[in-house]
C-alpha positions as protocol buffer text, in pm:
chain_id: "A"
residue {
  index: 1
  type: MET
  ca { x: -1817 y: 2719 z: -103 }
}
residue {
  index: 2
  type: LEU
  ca { x: -1765 y: 2455 z: 165 }
}
residue {
  index: 3
  type: THR
  ca { x: -2119 y: 2323 z: 125 }
}
residue {
  index: 4
  type: ALA
  ca { x: -2000 y: 2125 z: -177 }
}
residue {
  index: 5
  type: TYR
  ca { x: -1791 y: 1913 z: 62 }
}
residue {
  index: 6
  type: ALA
  ca { x: -2080 y: 1842 z: 300 }
}
residue {
  index: 7
  type: PRO
  ca { x: -2173 y: 1502 z: 142 }
}
residue {
  index: 8
  type: LEU
  ca { x: -1810 y: 1395 z: 160 }
}
residue {
  index: 9
  type: ALA
  ca { x: -1788 y: 1497 z: 526 }
}
residue {
  index: 10
  type: ILE
  ca { x: -2110 y: 1311 z: 604 }
}
residue {
  index: 11
  type: LEU
  ca { x: -1980 y: 999 z: 428 }
}
residue {
  index: 12
  type: LEU
  ca { x: -1654 y: 1020 z: 623 }
}
residue {
  index: 13
  type: ILE
  ca { x: -1836 y: 1061 z: 954 }
}
residue {
  index: 14
  type: ILE
  ca { x: -2067 y: 766 z: 879 }
}
residue {
  index: 15
  type: ALA
  ca { x: -1775 y: 545 z: 770 }
}
residue {
  index: 16
  type: VAL
  ca { x: -1569 y: 622 z: 1081 }
}
residue {
  index: 17
  type: GLY
  ca { x: -1874 y: 584 z: 1305 }
}
residue {
  index: 18
  type: LEU
  ca { x: -1968 y: 245 z: 1162 }
}
residue {
  index: 19
  type: SER
  ca { x: -1609 y: 123 z: 1186 }
}
residue {
  index: 20
  type: VAL
  ca { x: -1577 y: 224 z: 1549 }
}
residue {
  index: 21
  type: ALA
  ca { x: -1923 y: 83 z: 1631 }
}
residue {
  index: 22
  type: THR
  ca { x: -1836 y: -251 z: 1471 }
}
residue {
  index: 23
  type: VAL
  ca { x: -1516 y: -284 z: 1670 }
}
residue {
  index: 24
  type: ILE
  ca { x: -1685 y: -186 z: 1998 }
}
residue {
  index: 25
  type: ILE
  ca { x: -1982 y: -421 z: 1943 }
}
residue {
  index: 26
  type: GLY
  ca { x: -1748 y: -707 z: 1856 }
}
residue {
  index: 27
  type: HIS
  ca { x: -1545 y: -641 z: 2168 }
}
residue {
  index: 28
  type: ILE
  ca { x: -1853 y: -626 z: 2393 }
}
residue {
  index: 29
  type: PHE
  ca { x: -2048 y: -921 z: 2253 }
}
residue {
  index: 30
  type: GLY
  ca { x: -1767 y: -1136 z: 2113 }
}
residue {
  index: 31
  type: PRO
  ca { x: -1683 y: -1468 z: 2276 }
}
residue {
  index: 32
  type: ARG
  ca { x: -1389 y: -1462 z: 2514 }
}
residue {
  index: 33
  type: ARG
  ca { x: -1289 y: -1805 z: 2638 }
}
residue {
  index: 34
  type: PRO
  ca { x: -911 y: -1800 z: 2645 }
}
residue {
  index: 35
  type: THR
  ca { x: -732 y: -2121 z: 2736 }
}
residue {
  index: 36
  type: PRO
  ca { x: -360 y: -2191 z: 2752 }
}
residue {
  index: 37
  type: ILE
  ca { x: -387 y: -2403 z: 2438 }
}
residue {
  index: 38
  type: LYS
  ca { x: -565 y: -2127 z: 2245 }
}
residue {
  index: 39
  type: ASN
  ca { x: -305 y: -1872 z: 2354 }
}
residue {
  index: 40
  type: MET
  ca { x: -16 y: -2091 z: 2243 }
}
residue {
  index: 41
  type: PRO
  ca { x: 156 y: -1988 z: 1918 }
}
residue {
  index: 42
  type: TYR
  ca { x: 82 y: -2225 z: 1634 }
}
residue {
  index: 43
  type: GLU
  ca { x: 270 y: -2291 z: 1315 }
}
residue {
  index: 44
  type: SER
  ca { x: 221 y: -2597 z: 1098 }
}
residue {
  index: 45
  type: GLY
  ca { x: 119 y: -2810 z: 1395 }
}
residue {
  index: 46
  type: ILE
  ca { x: 469 y: -2798 z: 1541 }
}
residue {
  index: 47
  type: ARG
  ca { x: 554 y: -2645 z: 1874 }
}
residue {
  index: 48
  type: PRO
  ca { x: 764 y: -2333 z: 1814 }
}
residue {
  index: 49
  type: ILE
  ca { x: 1132 y: -2342 z: 1897 }
}
residue {
  index: 50
  type: GLY
  ca { x: 1280 y: -2020 z: 2023 }
}
residue {
  index: 51
  type: SER
  ca { x: 1129 y: -1678 z: 1981 }
}
residue {
  index: 52
  type: GLY
  ca { x: 815 y: -1635 z: 1774 }
}
residue {
  index: 53
  type: THR
  ca { x: 952 y: -1321 z: 1614 }
}
residue {
  index: 54
  type: ARG
  ca { x: 1263 y: -1260 z: 1416 }
}
residue {
  index: 55
  type: ARG
  ca { x: 1419 y: -961 z: 1252 }
}
residue {
  index: 56
  type: MET
  ca { x: 1347 y: -920 z: 884 }
}
residue {
  index: 57
  type: PRO
  ca { x: 1590 y: -731 z: 667 }
}
residue {
  index: 58
  type: ILE
  ca { x: 1460 y: -391 z: 558 }
}
residue {
  index: 59
  type: HIS
  ca { x: 1549 y: -487 z: 202 }
}
residue {
  index: 60
  type: PHE
  ca { x: 1225 y: -685 z: 159 }
}
residue {
  index: 61
  type: TYR
  ca { x: 1016 y: -383 z: 251 }
}
residue {
  index: 62
  type: LEU
  ca { x: 1223 y: -150 z: 36 }
}
residue {
  index: 63
  type: VAL
  ca { x: 1178 y: -369 z: -271 }
}
residue {
  index: 64
  type: ALA
  ca { x: 803 y: -393 z: -205 }
}
residue {
  index: 65
  type: VAL
  ca { x: 766 y: -16 z: -172 }
}
residue {
  index: 66
  type: LEU
  ca { x: 972 y: 43 z: -486 }
}
residue {
  index: 67
  type: PHE
  ca { x: 761 y: -206 z: -678 }
}
residue {
  index: 68
  type: ILE
  ca { x: 439 y: -38 z: -570 }
}
residue {
  index: 69
  type: LEU
  ca { x: 580 y: 307 z: -646 }
}
residue {
  index: 70
  type: PHE
  ca { x: 692 y: 226 z: -999 }
}
residue {
  index: 71
  type: ASP
  ca { x: 386 y: 10 z: -1066 }
}
residue {
  index: 72
  type: ILE
  ca { x: 147 y: 291 z: -976 }
}
residue {
  index: 73
  type: GLU
  ca { x: 340 y: 539 z: -1186 }
}
residue {
  index: 74
  type: VAL
  ca { x: 329 y: 309 z: -1488 }
}
residue {
  index: 75
  type: VAL
  ca { x: -52 y: 295 z: -1456 }
}
residue {
  index: 76
  type: PHE
  ca { x: -56 y: 655 z: -1583 }
}
residue {
  index: 77
  type: PHE
  ca { x: 48 y: 531 z: -1928 }
}
residue {
  index: 78
  type: LEU
  ca { x: -297 y: 387 z: -2004 }
}
residue {
  index: 79
  type: PRO
  ca { x: -501 y: 712 z: -1981 }
}
residue {
  index: 80
  type: TRP
  ca { x: -228 y: 889 z: -2174 }
}
residue {
  index: 81
  type: ALA
  ca { x: -241 y: 627 z: -2450 }
}
residue {
  index: 82
  type: VAL
  ca { x: -621 y: 656 z: -2471 }
}
residue {
  index: 83
  type: VAL
  ca { x: -613 y: 1033 z: -2534 }
}
residue {
  index: 84
  type: PHE
  ca { x: -278 y: 1043 z: -2714 }
}
residue {
  index: 85
  type: LYS
  ca { x: -414 y: 1182 z: -3043 }
}
residue {
  index: 86
  type: LYS
  ca { x: -608 y: 1459 z: -2866 }
}
residue {
  index: 87
  type: LEU
  ca { x: -302 y: 1572 z: -2670 }
}
residue {
  index: 88
  type: GLY
  ca { x: -77 y: 1593 z: -2972 }
}
residue {
  index: 89
  type: LEU
  ca { x: 283 y: 1708 z: -2938 }
}
residue {
  index: 90
  type: PHE
  ca { x: 222 y: 1865 z: -2596 }
}
residue {
  index: 91
  type: GLY
  ca { x: 110 y: 1529 z: -2453 }
}
residue {
  index: 92
  type: LEU
  ca { x: 408 y: 1355 z: -2607 }
}
residue {
  index: 93
  type: ILE
  ca { x: 650 y: 1603 z: -2450 }
}
residue {
  index: 94
  type: GLU
  ca { x: 478 y: 1580 z: -2111 }
}
residue {
  index: 95
  type: MET
  ca { x: 494 y: 1198 z: -2116 }
}
residue {
  index: 96
  type: GLY
  ca { x: 859 y: 1220 z: -2219 }
}
residue {
  index: 97
  type: ILE
  ca { x: 928 y: 1435 z: -1913 }
}
residue {
  index: 98
  type: PHE
  ca { x: 736 y: 1188 z: -1698 }
}
residue {
  index: 99
  type: ILE
  ca { x: 940 y: 897 z: -1836 }
}
residue {
  index: 100
  type: VAL
  ca { x: 1265 y: 1086 z: -1775 }
}
residue {
  index: 101
  type: ILE
  ca { x: 1163 y: 1147 z: -1412 }
}
residue {
  index: 102
  type: LEU
  ca { x: 1082 y: 776 z: -1375 }
}
residue {
  index: 103
  type: LEU
  ca { x: 1417 y: 681 z: -1525 }
}
residue {
  index: 104
  type: VAL
  ca { x: 1606 y: 921 z: -1298 }
}
residue {
  index: 105
  type: GLY
  ca { x: 1435 y: 762 z: -996 }
}
residue {
  index: 106
  type: TYR
  ca { x: 1509 y: 413 z: -1126 }
}
residue {
  index: 107
  type: VAL
  ca { x: 1876 y: 492 z: -1189 }
}
residue {
  index: 108
  type: TYR
  ca { x: 1904 y: 652 z: -843 }
}
residue {
  index: 109
  type: VAL
  ca { x: 1760 y: 342 z: -676 }
}
residue {
  index: 110
  type: TRP
  ca { x: 1983 y: 119 z: -889 }
}
residue {
  index: 111
  type: LYS
  ca { x: 2300 y: 315 z: -803 }
}
residue {
  index: 112
  type: LYS
  ca { x: 2210 y: 310 z: -431 }
}
residue {
  index: 113
  type: GLY
  ca { x: 2205 y: -70 z: -451 }
}
residue {
  index: 114
  type: ALA
  ca { x: 1842 y: -108 z: -348 }
}
residue {
  index: 115
  type: LEU
  ca { x: 1783 y: -360 z: -626 }
}
residue {
  index: 116
  type: GLU
  ca { x: 2078 y: -584 z: -533 }
}
residue {
  index: 117
  type: TRP
  ca { x: 1965 y: -916 z: -394 }
}
residue {
  index: 118
  type: ASP
  ca { x: 2220 y: -1087 z: -169 }
}
């Protein structure tokens, strides 16, 4: 039963092995000539003023994650539309349930204020 997964396991082992080997070989043979000028932070040719890092509001990340979440869920409409006639009424009801779940999530996010841009 598990022999069906052997090619997948071999592919995974080869992929991880090649990734690790590439990083190790690059670290061993890569050029390392650090100088103070190379180690200096650079932005638009201007010397940085203050700290190089700053706090970003979590709102940017939340909006990005929500966009990806709803975008990926909407992708499921295309395969459904392709086989719509074969699915008949059952497919229509299932997609209706899916849309209702999407709308409940959207309304929840909207009521929580995640979509408000200050």
